[in-house]
PDB file of N, CA, C and O in Angstrom:
ATOM      1  N   MET A   1       0.840  -1.100   0.207  1.00  0.00           N
ATOM      2  CA  MET A   1      -0.146   0.056  -0.283  1.00  0.00           C
ATOM      3  C   MET A   1       1.023   1.408   0.184  1.00  0.00           C
ATOM      4  O   MET A   1       1.824   1.525   1.111  1.00  0.00           O
ATOM      5  N   THR A   2       0.636   2.280  -0.959  1.00  0.00           N
ATOM      6  CA  THR A   2       1.535   2.898  -0.592  1.00  0.00           C
ATOM      7  C   THR A   2       0.203   4.705  -0.450  1.00  0.00           C
ATOM      8  O   THR A   2      -0.861   4.988  -1.001  1.00  0.00           O
ATOM      9  N   ILE A   3       0.874   5.254   0.313  1.00  0.00           N
ATOM     10  CA  ILE A   3       0.434   6.610   0.387  1.00  0.00           C
ATOM     11  C   ILE A   3       1.323   7.993  -0.152  1.00  0.00           C
ATOM     12  O   ILE A   3       2.540   7.862  -0.284  1.00  0.00           O
ATOM     13  N   ASN A   4       0.733   9.194  -0.428  1.00  0.00           N
ATOM     14  CA  ASN A   4       1.788  10.080  -0.720  1.00  0.00           C
ATOM     15  C   ASN A   4       1.486  11.162   0.637  1.00  0.00           C
ATOM     16  O   ASN A   4       0.605  11.228   1.494  1.00  0.00           O
ATOM     17  N   ILE A   5       2.317  11.690   0.423  1.00  0.00           N
ATOM     18  CA  ILE A   5       2.292  12.943   1.581  1.00  0.00           C
ATOM     19  C   ILE A   5       1.284  13.663   1.456  1.00  0.00           C
ATOM     20  O   ILE A   5       0.690  13.998   2.481  1.00  0.00           O
ATOM     21  N   ASP A   6       0.902  14.014   0.417  1.00  0.00           N
ATOM     22  CA  ASP A   6      -0.107  14.827   0.222  1.00  0.00           C
ATOM     23  C   ASP A   6      -1.799  14.912   0.888  1.00  0.00           C
ATOM     24  O   ASP A   6      -2.654  15.778   1.070  1.00  0.00           O
ATOM     25  N   GLN A   7      -1.602  13.151   1.138  1.00  0.00           N
ATOM     26  CA  GLN A   7      -2.636  12.298   1.739  1.00  0.00           C
ATOM     27  C   GLN A   7      -2.314  12.670   3.207  1.00  0.00           C
ATOM     28  O   GLN A   7      -3.331  12.846   3.878  1.00  0.00           O
ATOM     29  N   LEU A   8      -1.474  12.788   3.680  1.00  0.00           N
ATOM     30  CA  LEU A   8      -1.214  13.129   5.231  1.00  0.00           C
ATOM     31  C   LEU A   8      -1.405  14.389   5.663  1.00  0.00           C
ATOM     32  O   LEU A   8      -1.053  14.757   6.783  1.00  0.00           O
ATOM     33  N   LYS A   9      -2.129  15.341   4.579  1.00  0.00           N
ATOM     34  CA  LYS A   9      -2.460  16.879   5.147  1.00  0.00           C
ATOM     35  C   LYS A   9      -3.917  16.680   6.076  1.00  0.00           C
ATOM     36  O   LYS A   9      -4.385  17.676   6.629  1.00  0.00           O
ATOM     37  N   ARG A  10      -4.486  15.563   6.190  1.00  0.00           N
ATOM     38  CA  ARG A  10      -5.463  15.495   6.587  1.00  0.00           C
ATOM     39  C   ARG A  10      -5.556  15.293   8.272  1.00  0.00           C
ATOM     40  O   ARG A  10      -6.529  15.300   9.026  1.00  0.00           O
ATOM     41  N   PHE A  11      -4.143  15.115   8.513  1.00  0.00           N
ATOM     42  CA  PHE A  11      -3.959  15.095  10.251  1.00  0.00           C
ATOM     43  C   PHE A  11      -3.469  16.699  10.428  1.00  0.00           C
ATOM     44  O   PHE A  11      -2.966  17.463   9.605  1.00  0.00           O
ATOM     45  N   PRO A  12      -3.788  16.870  11.700  1.00  0.00           N
ATOM     46  CA  PRO A  12      -3.267  17.911  12.310  1.00  0.00           C
ATOM     47  C   PRO A  12      -1.950  18.221  12.416  1.00  0.00           C
ATOM     48  O   PRO A  12      -1.383  17.129  12.392  1.00  0.00           O
ATOM     49  N   GLU A  13      -1.100  19.115  12.523  1.00  0.00           N
ATOM     50  CA  GLU A  13       0.331  19.218  12.852  1.00  0.00           C
ATOM     51  C   GLU A  13       0.135  18.915  14.253  1.00  0.00           C
ATOM     52  O   GLU A  13      -0.935  18.977  14.859  1.00  0.00           O
ATOM     53  N   GLY A  14       1.748  18.440  14.907  1.00  0.00           N
ATOM     54  CA  GLY A  14       1.757  17.016  15.428  1.00  0.00           C
ATOM     55  C   GLY A  14       1.468  16.132  15.778  1.00  0.00           C
ATOM     56  O   GLY A  14       1.580  15.755  16.945  1.00  0.00           O
ATOM     57  N   SER A  15       0.967  15.476  14.792  1.00  0.00           N
ATOM     58  CA  SER A  15      -0.023  14.002  14.936  1.00  0.00           C
ATOM     59  C   SER A  15       1.165  13.095  14.808  1.00  0.00           C
ATOM     60  O   SER A  15       2.190  13.559  14.308  1.00  0.00           O
ATOM     61  N   VAL A  16       1.132  11.914  15.188  1.00  0.00           N
ATOM     62  CA  VAL A  16       1.782  11.168  14.875  1.00  0.00           C
ATOM     63  C   VAL A  16       1.159   9.912  14.189  1.00  0.00           C
ATOM     64  O   VAL A  16       0.343   9.172  14.738  1.00  0.00           O
ATOM     65  N   ILE A  17       1.587   9.778  13.063  1.00  0.00           N
ATOM     66  CA  ILE A  17       0.861   9.195  12.099  1.00  0.00           C
ATOM     67  C   ILE A  17       1.376   7.693  12.180  1.00  0.00           C
ATOM     68  O   ILE A  17       2.600   7.566  12.129  1.00  0.00           O
ATOM     69  N   ASP A  18       0.537   6.421  12.310  1.00  0.00           N
ATOM     70  CA  ASP A  18       1.336   4.956  12.309  1.00  0.00           C
ATOM     71  C   ASP A  18      -0.167   4.525  11.803  1.00  0.00           C
ATOM     72  O   ASP A  18      -1.212   5.174  11.759  1.00  0.00           O
ATOM     73  N   LYS A  19       0.155   3.108  11.421  1.00  0.00           N
ATOM     74  CA  LYS A  19      -0.878   2.242  11.159  1.00  0.00           C
ATOM     75  C   LYS A  19      -2.381   2.376  11.671  1.00  0.00           C
ATOM     76  O   LYS A  19      -3.339   2.540  10.915  1.00  0.00           O
ATOM     77  N   THR A  20      -2.446   2.296  12.862  1.00  0.00           N
ATOM     78  CA  THR A  20      -3.505   2.587  13.511  1.00  0.00           C
ATOM     79  C   THR A  20      -4.317   3.878  12.867  1.00  0.00           C
ATOM     80  O   THR A  20      -5.395   3.833  12.275  1.00  0.00           O
ATOM     81  N   ALA A  21      -3.537   4.992  13.134  1.00  0.00           N
ATOM     82  CA  ALA A  21      -4.146   5.976  12.642  1.00  0.00           C
ATOM     83  C   ALA A  21      -4.571   6.409  11.032  1.00  0.00           C
ATOM     84  O   ALA A  21      -5.447   7.156  10.598  1.00  0.00           O
ATOM     85  N   LEU A  22      -3.425   5.497  10.301  1.00  0.00           N
ATOM     86  CA  LEU A  22      -4.267   5.637   9.081  1.00  0.00           C
ATOM     87  C   LEU A  22      -5.006   4.826   8.396  1.00  0.00           C
ATOM     88  O   LEU A  22      -5.172   4.979   7.186  1.00  0.00           O
ATOM     89  N   LEU A  23      -5.648   3.674   9.210  1.00  0.00           N
ATOM     90  CA  LEU A  23      -6.649   2.860   9.307  1.00  0.00           C
ATOM     91  C   LEU A  23      -7.708   3.825   9.670  1.00  0.00           C
ATOM     92  O   LEU A  23      -8.513   4.286   8.861  1.00  0.00           O
ATOM     93  N   ASP A  24      -7.660   4.131  11.036  1.00  0.00           N
ATOM     94  CA  ASP A  24      -8.883   5.179  11.274  1.00  0.00           C
ATOM     95  C   ASP A  24      -9.187   6.111  10.342  1.00  0.00           C
ATOM     96  O   ASP A  24     -10.368   6.358  10.099  1.00  0.00           O
ATOM     97  N   ALA A  25      -8.108   6.791   9.656  1.00  0.00           N
ATOM     98  CA  ALA A  25      -8.678   7.593   8.615  1.00  0.00           C
ATOM     99  C   ALA A  25      -8.987   7.121   7.262  1.00  0.00           C
ATOM    100  O   ALA A  25      -9.039   8.029   6.433  1.00  0.00           O
ATOM    101  N   GLY A  26      -9.192   6.012   6.851  1.00  0.00           N
ATOM    102  CA  GLY A  26      -9.577   5.296   6.283  1.00  0.00           C
ATOM    103  C   GLY A  26      -8.451   5.342   4.671  1.00  0.00           C
ATOM    104  O   GLY A  26      -8.876   5.381   3.517  1.00  0.00           O
ATOM    105  N   LEU A  27      -6.861   5.320   5.147  1.00  0.00           N
ATOM    106  CA  LEU A  27      -6.227   5.158   4.197  1.00  0.00           C
ATOM    107  C   LEU A  27      -5.404   4.097   3.799  1.00  0.00           C
ATOM    108  O   LEU A  27      -4.697   3.950   2.801  1.00  0.00           O
ATOM    109  N   VAL A  28      -5.669   3.262   4.938  1.00  0.00           N
ATOM    110  CA  VAL A  28      -5.310   1.773   4.383  1.00  0.00           C
ATOM    111  C   VAL A  28      -6.674   0.872   4.915  1.00  0.00           C
ATOM    112  O   VAL A  28      -7.565   1.429   5.556  1.00  0.00           O
ATOM    113  N   LYS A  29      -6.723  -0.424   4.610  1.00  0.00           N
ATOM    114  CA  LYS A  29      -7.455  -1.048   4.865  1.00  0.00           C
ATOM    115  C   LYS A  29      -7.574  -2.248   5.589  1.00  0.00           C
ATOM    116  O   LYS A  29      -8.578  -2.906   5.862  1.00  0.00           O
ATOM    117  N   LYS A  30      -6.540  -2.404   5.820  1.00  0.00           N
ATOM    118  CA  LYS A  30      -5.984  -3.620   7.097  1.00  0.00           C
ATOM    119  C   LYS A  30      -4.708  -3.084   7.894  1.00  0.00           C
ATOM    120  O   LYS A  30      -3.879  -2.556   7.154  1.00  0.00           O
ATOM    121  N   ILE A  31      -4.413  -3.107   9.112  1.00  0.00           N
ATOM    122  CA  ILE A  31      -3.161  -2.849  10.207  1.00  0.00           C
ATOM    123  C   ILE A  31      -2.045  -3.860   9.221  1.00  0.00           C
ATOM    124  O   ILE A  31      -1.131  -3.302   8.613  1.00  0.00           O
ATOM    125  N   GLY A  32      -2.215  -5.235   9.152  1.00  0.00           N
ATOM    126  CA  GLY A  32      -1.670  -5.950   8.450  1.00  0.00           C
ATOM    127  C   GLY A  32      -0.312  -5.374   7.275  1.00  0.00           C
ATOM    128  O   GLY A  32       0.884  -5.647   7.170  1.00  0.00           O
ATOM    129  N   ASP A  33      -1.418  -4.318   6.416  1.00  0.00           N
ATOM    130  CA  ASP A  33      -0.545  -4.036   5.171  1.00  0.00           C
ATOM    131  C   ASP A  33       0.810  -3.491   5.454  1.00  0.00           C
ATOM    132  O   ASP A  33       1.109  -2.857   6.466  1.00  0.00           O
ATOM    133  N   SER A  34       1.468  -3.742   4.637  1.00  0.00           N
ATOM    134  CA  SER A  34       2.942  -2.971   4.482  1.00  0.00           C
ATOM    135  C   SER A  34       2.604  -1.328   3.724  1.00  0.00           C
ATOM    136  O   SER A  34       2.203  -1.181   2.570  1.00  0.00           O
ATOM    137  N   ILE A  35       2.797  -0.564   4.401  1.00  0.00           N
ATOM    138  CA  ILE A  35       2.735   0.819   3.638  1.00  0.00           C
ATOM    139  C   ILE A  35       4.328   1.651   3.720  1.00  0.00           C
ATOM    140  O   ILE A  35       5.185   1.714   4.602  1.00  0.00           O
ATOM    141  N   LYS A  36       4.207   2.263   2.241  1.00  0.00           N
ATOM    142  CA  LYS A  36       5.102   3.101   1.973  1.00  0.00           C
ATOM    143  C   LYS A  36       4.636   4.434   1.525  1.00  0.00           C
ATOM    144  O   LYS A  36       3.697   4.537   0.736  1.00  0.00           O
ATOM    145  N   VAL A  37       5.400   5.677   2.107  1.00  0.00           N
ATOM    146  CA  VAL A  37       4.933   6.888   2.131  1.00  0.00           C
ATOM    147  C   VAL A  37       5.925   7.511   0.661  1.00  0.00           C
ATOM    148  O   VAL A  37       7.049   7.040   0.487  1.00  0.00           O
ATOM    149  N   LEU A  38       5.583   8.164   0.067  1.00  0.00           N
ATOM    150  CA  LEU A  38       5.731   8.565  -1.429  1.00  0.00           C
ATOM    151  C   LEU A  38       6.078  10.060  -1.621  1.00  0.00           C
ATOM    152  O   LEU A  38       5.429  10.871  -0.960  1.00  0.00           O
ATOM    153  N   GLY A  39       6.688  10.342  -2.156  1.00  0.00           N
ATOM    154  CA  GLY A  39       7.157  11.698  -2.015  1.00  0.00           C
ATOM    155  C   GLY A  39       5.952  12.894  -2.349  1.00  0.00           C
ATOM    156  O   GLY A  39       5.985  13.992  -1.793  1.00  0.00           O
ATOM    157  N   LYS A  40       4.875  12.502  -3.356  1.00  0.00           N
ATOM    158  CA  LYS A  40       4.124  13.601  -3.929  1.00  0.00           C
ATOM    159  C   LYS A  40       3.466  14.059  -3.041  1.00  0.00           C
ATOM    160  O   LYS A  40       2.914  13.488  -2.100  1.00  0.00           O
ATOM    161  N   GLY A  41       3.517  15.417  -3.397  1.00  0.00           N
ATOM    162  CA  GLY A  41       3.293  16.854  -2.597  1.00  0.00           C
ATOM    163  C   GLY A  41       3.951  17.360  -1.388  1.00  0.00           C
ATOM    164  O   GLY A  41       5.089  16.975  -1.118  1.00  0.00           O
ATOM    165  N   ASN A  42       3.271  18.267  -0.569  1.00  0.00           N
ATOM    166  CA  ASN A  42       3.973  18.716   0.112  1.00  0.00           C
ATOM    167  C   ASN A  42       3.312  19.127   1.705  1.00  0.00           C
ATOM    168  O   ASN A  42       2.136  19.210   2.059  1.00  0.00           O
ATOM    169  N   ILE A  43       4.436  19.313   2.381  1.00  0.00           N
ATOM    170  CA  ILE A  43       3.549  19.523   4.341  1.00  0.00           C
ATOM    171  C   ILE A  43       4.357  20.225   4.743  1.00  0.00           C
ATOM    172  O   ILE A  43       5.563  19.982   4.714  1.00  0.00           O
ATOM    173  N   GLU A  44       3.732  21.425   5.281  1.00  0.00           N
ATOM    174  CA  GLU A  44       4.442  22.820   5.605  1.00  0.00           C
ATOM    175  C   GLU A  44       4.438  22.423   7.256  1.00  0.00           C
ATOM    176  O   GLU A  44       5.035  23.265   7.925  1.00  0.00           O
ATOM    177  N   TYR A  45       4.027  21.600   7.821  1.00  0.00           N
ATOM    178  CA  TYR A  45       3.725  21.671   9.371  1.00  0.00           C
ATOM    179  C   TYR A  45       4.408  20.207   9.857  1.00  0.00           C
ATOM    180  O   TYR A  45       4.592  19.213   9.156  1.00  0.00           O
ATOM    181  N   PRO A  46       4.708  20.389  11.216  1.00  0.00           N
ATOM    182  CA  PRO A  46       5.511  18.995  11.770  1.00  0.00           C
ATOM    183  C   PRO A  46       4.519  17.784  11.912  1.00  0.00           C
ATOM    184  O   PRO A  46       3.447  18.028  12.466  1.00  0.00           O
ATOM    185  N   ILE A  47       4.746  16.581  11.499  1.00  0.00           N
ATOM    186  CA  ILE A  47       4.256  15.405  11.690  1.00  0.00           C
ATOM    187  C   ILE A  47       5.439  14.534  11.869  1.00  0.00           C
ATOM    188  O   ILE A  47       6.555  14.636  11.360  1.00  0.00           O
ATOM    189  N   SER A  48       4.902  13.530  12.816  1.00  0.00           N
ATOM    190  CA  SER A  48       5.625  12.212  13.008  1.00  0.00           C
ATOM    191  C   SER A  48       5.051  10.843  12.296  1.00  0.00           C
ATOM    192  O   SER A  48       4.016  10.294  12.674  1.00  0.00           O
ATOM    193  N   VAL A  49       5.630  10.508  11.529  1.00  0.00           N
ATOM    194  CA  VAL A  49       5.369   9.062  10.857  1.00  0.00           C
ATOM    195  C   VAL A  49       6.200   8.109  10.892  1.00  0.00           C
ATOM    196  O   VAL A  49       7.417   8.250  10.768  1.00  0.00           O
ATOM    197  N   LYS A  50       5.462   6.785  11.107  1.00  0.00           N
ATOM    198  CA  LYS A  50       5.933   5.589  11.849  1.00  0.00           C
ATOM    199  C   LYS A  50       5.527   4.898  11.120  1.00  0.00           C
ATOM    200  O   LYS A  50       4.466   4.361  11.437  1.00  0.00           O
ATOM    201  N   VAL A  51       6.122   4.551   9.810  1.00  0.00           N
ATOM    202  CA  VAL A  51       5.275   3.186   8.725  1.00  0.00           C
ATOM    203  C   VAL A  51       6.448   2.466   8.195  1.00  0.00           C
ATOM    204  O   VAL A  51       7.592   2.907   8.315  1.00  0.00           O
ATOM    205  N   ASP A  52       6.185   1.463   7.665  1.00  0.00           N
ATOM    206  CA  ASP A  52       6.777   0.163   6.737  1.00  0.00           C
ATOM    207  C   ASP A  52       8.275   0.836   6.141  1.00  0.00           C
ATOM    208  O   ASP A  52       9.425   0.543   6.469  1.00  0.00           O
ATOM    209  N   MET A  53       7.813   1.782   5.202  1.00  0.00           N
ATOM    210  CA  MET A  53       9.159   2.296   4.213  1.00  0.00           C
ATOM    211  C   MET A  53       8.783   3.725   3.970  1.00  0.00           C
ATOM    212  O   MET A  53       7.641   4.093   4.243  1.00  0.00           O
ATOM    213  N   ILE A  54       9.519   4.417   3.559  1.00  0.00           N
ATOM    214  CA  ILE A  54       9.669   5.947   3.231  1.00  0.00           C
ATOM    215  C   ILE A  54      10.783   6.245   2.221  1.00  0.00           C
ATOM    216  O   ILE A  54      11.984   5.984   2.290  1.00  0.00           O
ATOM    217  N   SER A  55       9.959   6.956   1.113  1.00  0.00           N
ATOM    218  CA  SER A  55      10.629   7.297  -0.174  1.00  0.00           C
ATOM    219  C   SER A  55      12.052   8.250   0.638  1.00  0.00           C
ATOM    220  O   SER A  55      11.806   8.678   1.766  1.00  0.00           O
ATOM    221  N   ARG A  56      13.145   8.476   0.181  1.00  0.00           N
ATOM    222  CA  ARG A  56      14.212   9.318   0.354  1.00  0.00           C
ATOM    223  C   ARG A  56      13.429  10.892   0.123  1.00  0.00           C
ATOM    224  O   ARG A  56      13.635  11.727   1.004  1.00  0.00           O
ATOM    225  N   GLY A  57      12.916  11.116  -0.559  1.00  0.00           N
ATOM    226  CA  GLY A  57      11.731  12.513  -1.170  1.00  0.00           C
ATOM    227  C   GLY A  57      10.924  12.324   0.205  1.00  0.00           C
ATOM    228  O   GLY A  57      11.245  13.086   1.117  1.00  0.00           O
ATOM    229  N   ALA A  58      10.358  11.800   0.340  1.00  0.00           N
ATOM    230  CA  ALA A  58       9.219  11.881   1.255  1.00  0.00           C
ATOM    231  C   ALA A  58       9.952  12.062   3.017  1.00  0.00           C
ATOM    232  O   ALA A  58       9.480  12.550   4.044  1.00  0.00           O
ATOM    233  N   LYS A  59      10.949  11.574   2.786  1.00  0.00           N
ATOM    234  CA  LYS A  59      11.712  11.303   4.451  1.00  0.00           C
ATOM    235  C   LYS A  59      12.308  13.282   4.565  1.00  0.00           C
ATOM    236  O   LYS A  59      12.258  14.113   5.472  1.00  0.00           O
ATOM    237  N   ASP A  60      12.782  13.310   3.235  1.00  0.00           N
ATOM    238  CA  ASP A  60      12.982  15.097   3.381  1.00  0.00           C
ATOM    239  C   ASP A  60      12.032  16.031   3.467  1.00  0.00           C
ATOM    240  O   ASP A  60      12.011  16.951   4.284  1.00  0.00           O
ATOM    241  N   LYS A  61      11.269  15.814   2.660  1.00  0.00           N
ATOM    242  CA  LYS A  61      10.059  16.677   2.833  1.00  0.00           C
ATOM    243  C   LYS A  61       9.373  17.014   4.339  1.00  0.00           C
ATOM    244  O   LYS A  61       9.033  18.133   4.721  1.00  0.00           O
ATOM    245  N   ILE A  62       9.250  15.655   5.150  1.00  0.00           N
ATOM    246  CA  ILE A  62       8.523  15.876   6.615  1.00  0.00           C
ATOM    247  C   ILE A  62       9.809  16.360   7.426  1.00  0.00           C
ATOM    248  O   ILE A  62       9.658  17.092   8.405  1.00  0.00           O
ATOM    249  N   GLU A  63      11.111  15.935   6.999  1.00  0.00           N
ATOM    250  CA  GLU A  63      12.069  16.354   7.953  1.00  0.00           C
ATOM    251  C   GLU A  63      12.354  17.848   7.723  1.00  0.00           C
ATOM    252  O   GLU A  63      12.663  18.489   8.727  1.00  0.00           O
ATOM    253  N   ALA A  64      12.302  18.422   6.678  1.00  0.00           N
ATOM    254  CA  ALA A  64      12.412  19.852   6.330  1.00  0.00           C
ATOM    255  C   ALA A  64      11.423  20.593   7.312  1.00  0.00           C
ATOM    256  O   ALA A  64      11.793  21.399   8.167  1.00  0.00           O
ATOM    257  N   ALA A  65       9.974  20.175   7.054  1.00  0.00           N
ATOM    258  CA  ALA A  65       9.036  20.735   7.911  1.00  0.00           C
ATOM    259  C   ALA A  65       9.221  20.678   9.302  1.00  0.00           C
ATOM    260  O   ALA A  65       8.334  21.114  10.035  1.00  0.00           O
ATOM    261  N   GLY A  66      10.243  20.204   9.759  1.00  0.00           N
ATOM    262  CA  GLY A  66      10.205  20.110  11.307  1.00  0.00           C
ATOM    263  C   GLY A  66       9.464  18.528  12.340  1.00  0.00           C
ATOM    264  O   GLY A  66       9.336  18.263  13.535  1.00  0.00           O
ATOM    265  N   GLY A  67       9.131  17.800  10.967  1.00  0.00           N
ATOM    266  CA  GLY A  67       8.552  16.678  11.361  1.00  0.00           C
ATOM    267  C   GLY A  67       9.862  15.244  11.863  1.00  0.00           C
ATOM    268  O   GLY A  67      11.023  15.545  12.141  1.00  0.00           O
ATOM    269  N   SER A  68       9.460  14.065  11.881  1.00  0.00           N
ATOM    270  CA  SER A  68      10.345  13.325  12.177  1.00  0.00           C
ATOM    271  C   SER A  68       9.731  11.748  11.671  1.00  0.00           C
ATOM    272  O   SER A  68       8.526  11.498  11.643  1.00  0.00           O
ATOM    273  N   VAL A  69      10.717  10.848  11.319  1.00  0.00           N
ATOM    274  CA  VAL A  69      10.341   9.509  10.409  1.00  0.00           C
ATOM    275  C   VAL A  69      10.789   8.595  11.139  1.00  0.00           C
ATOM    276  O   VAL A  69      11.864   8.679  11.733  1.00  0.00           O
ATOM    277  N   VAL A  70      10.041   7.637  11.182  1.00  0.00           N
ATOM    278  CA  VAL A  70      10.783   5.977  12.220  1.00  0.00           C
ATOM    279  C   VAL A  70       9.823   5.376  10.766  1.00  0.00           C
ATOM    280  O   VAL A  70       8.792   5.651  10.152  1.00  0.00           O
ATOM    281  N   GLU A  71      11.032   4.329  10.740  1.00  0.00           N
ATOM    282  CA  GLU A  71      10.515   3.359  10.002  1.00  0.00           C
ATOM    283  C   GLU A  71      10.616   1.867  10.695  1.00  0.00           C
ATOM    284  O   GLU A  71      11.680   1.345  11.028  1.00  0.00           O
ATOM    285  N   VAL A  72       9.337   1.292  10.846  1.00  0.00           N
ATOM    286  CA  VAL A  72       8.836   0.334  11.600  1.00  0.00           C
ATOM    287  C   VAL A  72       8.937  -1.181  10.651  1.00  0.00           C
ATOM    288  O   VAL A  72       8.153  -1.616   9.807  1.00  0.00           O
ATOM    289  N   ILE A  73      10.301  -1.784  11.204  1.00  0.00           N
ATOM    290  CA  ILE A  73      10.485  -3.063  10.261  1.00  0.00           C
ATOM    291  C   ILE A  73       9.846  -4.360  10.883  1.00  0.00           C
ATOM    292  O   ILE A  73       9.905  -5.430  10.277  1.00  0.00           O
TER     293      ILE A  73
END
């Protein structure tokens, strides 16, 4: 399952976005899905993202906005 940064804008500033948050928001269908965040779009405020995989571009954009990224393997 892939998600783009522009889809993460539905979460407010300072959110911790993990599989449960993505499921609750309807962005993934089940917790067992492997999730990768891709860099399409921009984010202007800090969020914390905890996913299976993330592209270099997405990670750079999230960190440039003051956020953090943790890859959960």
